[in-house]
N, C-alpha and C positions, 0 to 999 in steps of 0.2 A: 497636294502634301509634301513640306519640306521633309526630306529624308533623314537629316540631322535634327528634327526638333526634338525636343525634350519630353516625349510621350511615351507610354509605356508599351504603344505597339511596336517600337523600335528599341526596346530595351534589350537586355543580355539574353533574357528568357525566350523573347521572338525568335533571336537568331539561333538560339539551341535548337528550337523546334522548326525553323524555316529554312536554316544553314545558310542564311544570306546568300541569295543568287548571285549578289555582284554589288562592287564597291567601286567609286571613282577611279581608275587607274592611275591619273594623274595625281590624286591625294596620295595613293599608296606609294606611288613611287617618289612622291616628295619626302614623304614620312621616312622613307627608307633610307634616302640619302640624308635627310637631317638628323637621322639616328646615329649613324655610323661612327662619328667622330664620338659624341656622348657615350655610346656603349663602350668602345673602346676605352675610353680613360675611366668610366665607372669600375670597368673588370679590374683595373689597377689599383683601387682603393683598397685600405688595408680593410679587415674584418673587425679590428678592434681599435675603438676610441676610447681616449682616456674620459670624456663625458658627452653628453647628447649634444652641446653648442659645436664641439669641435665635429661633430658627425654631420651636423647640418652644412658647418662650414666646408670639409671637405667634399661632400657632395655638389655643394654649390660652385665648388671649381669646376665640375662637369659643364655647367651652363654656359651662354654667351655673356651673360652679364653676372658674374659671380658676385661682385659687391653689393648690387641691388639684390640678389637674390640672398644672400646672408643677412641684408638688412631687414628685408622682408620676412625673412622667417625664422631668424634666430630667437625672437621672443616665444616662439612656440616649441622651442627645443625641447622643454619638458615634456610636452604632451606629444612630440614625436619619438624621443625615446630610441634613437637609432634603428626606426623601422622605416626601411624604405618607401613602402606602399602609403604609410602615413606621411610621410616627407611630402610624396606626389600630390595626394590628398590635400594636404594644407595649401601646398604651391596652386593648384588648381582652384580651391576655395578664394585665396587671396587675388588672384587673376579674376574670378568671377563677380567678385565684389568690386573690384575696380573697373571691370567692364561695366557694370551695373550703373556706377558713379559717373563713366564717361558718357553712356548713351543719356543719362540725365542733363549732363551739361550741354553735350551737343544739342539736344532737344531745346535747351533755351535759347540756344545761338539763333533759331528761327525768328527772334524779336530782336536780335542785333541791328543796333542804330545803323543806318545807312547802309545796311545790305543789299546787295544787287539781287538782280533776277540770277544772274549764274550761280551767285555765291549760295543763293536760298536752294538753288537745285541740288548742289552739293553737300550742303547740309542735309537736307530732306534724304539724300540718298545714303551718306553717313550713319543718320538715325538708323534707317534701316539695315545696314551693315552691323551695326553695332546691336540691333534688336537680333540678329542671326548669331553675331558672337555669344552674346549671352545665353541664346538657347543651346548652342555647341557645347559650351562650356559647361553649362546645367546638366547637360545629357552626359558630358565627359566625367563630371564628377559624382554623378550616380551609377553609371556603369563602374566605376572603378570600385566605388563601396562594394561590389559585389565579389570582388577578388579579396584573395588572403594573400599573407607572406607565407612562401614556401609552396604554393599551390602551383600545378602545373597541368598540362594534358590540353585537348583540342578547345574544350571551353574556354580555358582560362586564357588561351592564344586568342580565340576569337573575340572574346571580349575586350582582352588588351588591344587588340586590333582596332575596335570600335573606339575605345579610348584615345588612341595615337591620332586617326582619322580624323575624329570631330575635332580635337585639340587643334590640329595642324590646320583644319577648315575655318577654325576661329581667328587663326594666325593671319589665313588669306583675307578674311572679311576686313580684319583691321587694315591691312595694306591697300585693300582697294578703298575704303574710305579716305585713305591719305591721297591715293591717286585721284581722286576728284578733286582736290586742290591744287593740281598739278598746274604750271604754267605760272608765267611772272604776272598775268592780268588777273590772278587769284591773290599774290602777295599782300600782305597786310597784317593787320591786329588780328582779325577774325582768323585767318588760316594760322597765325603763329599759336592762337590759344586753344584752337582745335589739335592742331598737331602735336603739343604738348601733352596733353591727355592723352590722344590714341597712342602716343609712342610708348608711354608709359604701360600701357593695356598690354602693346605687341611685347615689349620687352617682359614684361612679367607672363605671358603666355608661351614665350619662346621659352623661358626659363622652366616653367611646368612641363612641357614636353620632352626637356632635357631630362628632367627628374623623372619624368614617367619612363625614361628609356633606361636611367639607372636602375629602376625597380625591376623592369623587365631584363634586366642585364644578369639580376640574381637568380634566374629561374633558368 
Protein backbone atom coordinates (compact mmCIF):
# COMPACT_ATOMS: atom_id res chain seq x y z
CA UNK A 1 0.00 0.00 0.00
CA UNK A 2 1.45 3.37 -1.05
CA UNK A 3 1.60 5.50 2.15
CA UNK A 4 1.19 8.62 0.07
CA UNK A 5 -1.73 7.43 -2.04
CA UNK A 6 -4.77 9.68 -2.19
CA UNK A 7 -7.09 7.41 -0.22
CA UNK A 8 -9.37 8.19 2.72
CA UNK A 9 -7.37 5.70 4.83
CA UNK A 10 -4.49 8.14 5.09
CA UNK A 11 -6.52 11.33 5.32
CA UNK A 12 -6.34 13.91 8.06
CA UNK A 13 -9.15 12.09 9.87
CA UNK A 14 -7.12 8.88 9.94
CA UNK A 15 -4.16 10.63 11.53
CA UNK A 16 -6.38 12.29 14.10
CA UNK A 17 -7.50 8.87 15.31
CA UNK A 18 -4.30 6.88 14.79
CA UNK A 19 -1.89 9.76 15.56
CA UNK A 20 0.44 8.81 12.70
CA UNK A 21 2.95 6.31 14.12
CA UNK A 22 5.75 7.54 11.87
CA UNK A 23 6.68 9.62 8.82
CA UNK A 24 9.76 9.17 6.69
CA UNK A 25 12.53 10.98 8.58
CA UNK A 26 14.36 11.92 5.43
CA UNK A 27 11.30 13.67 4.01
CA UNK A 28 10.67 15.53 7.24
CA UNK A 29 14.26 16.76 7.33
CA UNK A 30 14.04 17.80 3.69
CA UNK A 31 10.85 19.75 4.27
CA UNK A 32 12.29 21.46 7.34
CA UNK A 33 15.39 22.46 5.39
CA UNK A 34 13.44 23.67 2.35
CA UNK A 35 10.96 25.55 4.52
CA UNK A 36 13.35 27.73 6.50
CA UNK A 37 14.07 30.41 3.90
CA UNK A 38 10.49 30.68 2.67
CA UNK A 39 9.06 30.99 6.18
CA UNK A 40 11.59 33.66 7.12
CA UNK A 41 10.70 35.71 4.05
CA UNK A 42 6.98 35.19 4.51
CA UNK A 43 7.08 36.61 8.02
CA UNK A 44 8.53 39.81 6.63
CA UNK A 45 5.63 40.34 4.24
CA UNK A 46 3.29 43.15 5.20
CA UNK A 47 -0.19 42.30 6.36
CA UNK A 48 -1.92 44.77 4.06
CA UNK A 49 -1.82 44.92 0.26
CA UNK A 50 -3.37 47.45 -2.06
CA UNK A 51 -5.11 44.74 -4.07
CA UNK A 52 -5.36 40.97 -4.47
CA UNK A 53 -2.87 40.87 -7.33
CA UNK A 54 -0.23 42.60 -5.23
CA UNK A 55 -0.77 40.02 -2.49
CA UNK A 56 -0.10 37.21 -4.98
CA UNK A 57 2.99 38.98 -6.30
CA UNK A 58 4.40 39.64 -2.82
CA UNK A 59 3.77 36.04 -1.76
CA UNK A 60 5.39 34.71 -4.93
CA UNK A 61 8.57 36.56 -4.02
CA UNK A 62 9.11 33.91 -1.32
CA UNK A 63 9.25 31.12 -3.91
CA UNK A 64 12.16 29.68 -5.88
CA UNK A 65 10.63 30.75 -9.19
CA UNK A 66 8.78 34.00 -8.43
CA UNK A 67 8.10 35.04 -12.04
CA UNK A 68 6.64 31.64 -12.91
CA UNK A 69 4.63 31.72 -9.69
CA UNK A 70 3.07 35.07 -10.49
CA UNK A 71 2.47 34.07 -14.11
CA UNK A 72 0.65 30.92 -13.00
CA UNK A 73 -1.40 32.39 -10.16
CA UNK A 74 -2.10 36.05 -10.91
CA UNK A 75 -5.20 35.24 -12.96
CA UNK A 76 -6.72 33.67 -9.83
CA UNK A 77 -6.07 36.73 -7.63
CA UNK A 78 -9.73 37.67 -7.36
CA UNK A 79 -10.55 34.18 -6.06
CA UNK A 80 -7.57 34.06 -3.69
CA UNK A 81 -8.43 37.42 -2.05
CA UNK A 82 -5.35 37.80 0.17
CA UNK A 83 -5.94 34.39 1.78
CA UNK A 84 -2.68 32.43 2.24
CA UNK A 85 -4.44 29.06 2.41
CA UNK A 86 -6.40 29.75 -0.76
CA UNK A 87 -3.16 30.81 -2.44
CA UNK A 88 -1.45 27.55 -1.45
CA UNK A 89 -4.49 25.55 -2.52
CA UNK A 90 -4.53 27.24 -5.92
CA UNK A 91 -0.80 26.62 -6.36
CA UNK A 92 -1.26 22.93 -5.56
CA UNK A 93 -4.17 22.68 -7.98
CA UNK A 94 -2.08 24.25 -10.75
CA UNK A 95 0.79 21.87 -10.02
CA UNK A 96 -1.56 18.88 -9.99
CA UNK A 97 -3.09 19.83 -13.33
CA UNK A 98 0.35 20.22 -14.88
CA UNK A 99 1.51 16.91 -13.41
CA UNK A 100 -1.47 15.11 -14.95
CA UNK A 101 -0.71 16.68 -18.31
CA UNK A 102 2.99 15.74 -18.05
CA UNK A 103 2.13 12.15 -17.16
CA UNK A 104 -0.03 11.87 -20.26
CA UNK A 105 2.70 13.44 -22.37
CA UNK A 106 5.39 11.06 -21.08
CA UNK A 107 3.05 8.08 -21.57
CA UNK A 108 2.74 9.00 -25.24
CA UNK A 109 6.55 8.90 -25.53
CA UNK A 110 6.57 5.10 -25.28
CA UNK A 111 5.74 5.13 -29.01
CA UNK A 112 8.44 7.66 -29.84
CA UNK A 113 10.07 6.87 -33.18
CA UNK A 114 13.49 5.26 -32.79
CA UNK A 115 13.25 4.89 -29.00
CA UNK A 116 15.95 2.59 -27.62
CA UNK A 117 15.43 -0.11 -25.01
CA UNK A 118 17.19 1.99 -22.38
CA UNK A 119 15.12 5.05 -23.25
CA UNK A 120 11.93 3.00 -23.11
CA UNK A 121 12.87 1.81 -19.62
CA UNK A 122 13.53 5.38 -18.50
CA UNK A 123 10.20 6.51 -19.94
CA UNK A 124 8.35 3.67 -18.19
CA UNK A 125 10.00 4.54 -14.87
CA UNK A 126 9.12 8.20 -15.40
CA UNK A 127 5.47 7.33 -16.03
CA UNK A 128 5.42 5.52 -12.69
CA UNK A 129 7.09 8.44 -10.91
CA UNK A 130 4.64 10.91 -12.41
CA UNK A 131 1.77 8.68 -11.36
CA UNK A 132 3.08 8.91 -7.80
CA UNK A 133 3.43 12.67 -8.20
CA UNK A 134 -0.21 12.98 -9.22
CA UNK A 135 -1.35 10.83 -6.29
CA UNK A 136 0.68 12.80 -3.77
CA UNK A 137 -0.31 16.22 -5.02
CA UNK A 138 -3.94 15.11 -5.01
CA UNK A 139 -3.53 13.92 -1.41
CA UNK A 140 -1.90 17.23 -0.44
CA UNK A 141 -4.69 19.25 -2.01
CA UNK A 142 -7.37 17.18 -0.31
CA UNK A 143 -5.64 17.50 3.06
CA UNK A 144 -5.15 21.24 2.71
CA UNK A 145 -8.89 21.68 2.22
CA UNK A 146 -9.37 20.47 5.82
CA UNK A 147 -7.49 23.49 7.12
CA UNK A 148 -8.81 27.00 7.68
CA UNK A 149 -7.25 30.45 7.85
CA UNK A 150 -6.32 31.28 11.44
CA UNK A 151 -6.73 27.69 12.67
CA UNK A 152 -4.10 26.20 14.96
CA UNK A 153 -3.61 23.37 17.40
CA UNK A 154 -2.23 19.85 17.26
CA UNK A 155 -4.60 18.59 14.55
CA UNK A 156 -3.83 21.59 12.36
CA UNK A 157 -0.06 21.02 12.47
CA UNK A 158 -0.46 17.28 11.96
CA UNK A 159 -2.51 17.81 8.82
CA UNK A 160 -0.22 20.57 7.59
CA UNK A 161 2.70 18.18 8.11
CA UNK A 162 0.98 15.73 5.79
CA UNK A 163 0.58 18.42 3.14
CA UNK A 164 4.23 19.40 3.35
CA UNK A 165 5.49 15.80 3.31
CA UNK A 166 3.38 14.72 0.34
CA UNK A 167 4.24 17.82 -1.67
CA UNK A 168 7.93 17.33 -0.93
CA UNK A 169 7.67 13.67 -1.94
CA UNK A 170 6.03 14.70 -5.23
CA UNK A 171 8.98 16.97 -5.93
CA UNK A 172 11.32 14.06 -5.25
CA UNK A 173 9.37 11.89 -7.71
CA UNK A 174 9.78 14.49 -10.42
CA UNK A 175 13.53 14.70 -9.80
CA UNK A 176 13.80 10.90 -9.89
CA UNK A 177 12.10 10.88 -13.28
CA UNK A 178 14.71 13.26 -14.66
CA UNK A 179 17.55 11.27 -13.10
CA UNK A 180 16.51 8.31 -15.21
CA UNK A 181 17.62 10.20 -18.32
CA UNK A 182 21.08 11.02 -16.96
CA UNK A 183 24.22 10.42 -18.97
CA UNK A 184 25.31 11.32 -22.49
CA UNK A 185 23.90 8.10 -23.90
CA UNK A 186 20.41 9.42 -23.15
CA UNK A 187 20.96 12.81 -24.78
CA UNK A 188 18.72 13.71 -27.68
CA UNK A 189 15.30 15.03 -28.61
CA UNK A 190 13.37 12.54 -26.48
CA UNK A 191 15.24 13.55 -23.32
CA UNK A 192 14.86 17.26 -24.11
CA UNK A 193 11.11 16.99 -24.70
CA UNK A 194 10.45 15.07 -21.50
CA UNK A 195 12.83 17.21 -19.46
CA UNK A 196 11.01 20.38 -20.54
CA UNK A 197 7.67 19.07 -19.28
CA UNK A 198 8.93 17.54 -16.03
CA UNK A 199 11.01 20.58 -15.11
CA UNK A 200 7.94 22.78 -15.37
CA UNK A 201 6.02 20.47 -13.05
CA UNK A 202 8.93 20.48 -10.60
CA UNK A 203 9.07 24.28 -10.63
CA UNK A 204 5.34 24.57 -9.99
CA UNK A 205 5.58 21.99 -7.19
CA UNK A 206 8.51 23.82 -5.60
CA UNK A 207 6.53 27.05 -5.68
CA UNK A 208 3.48 25.35 -4.18
CA UNK A 209 5.62 24.03 -1.31
CA UNK A 210 6.95 27.52 -0.64
CA UNK A 211 3.41 28.96 -0.56
CA UNK A 212 2.32 26.22 1.80
CA UNK A 213 5.08 27.49 4.08
CA UNK A 214 3.78 31.04 3.70
CA UNK A 215 0.42 29.77 4.94
CA UNK A 216 2.14 27.96 7.82
CA UNK A 217 4.04 31.10 8.83
CA UNK A 218 0.74 32.88 9.54
CA UNK A 219 -0.13 30.47 12.34
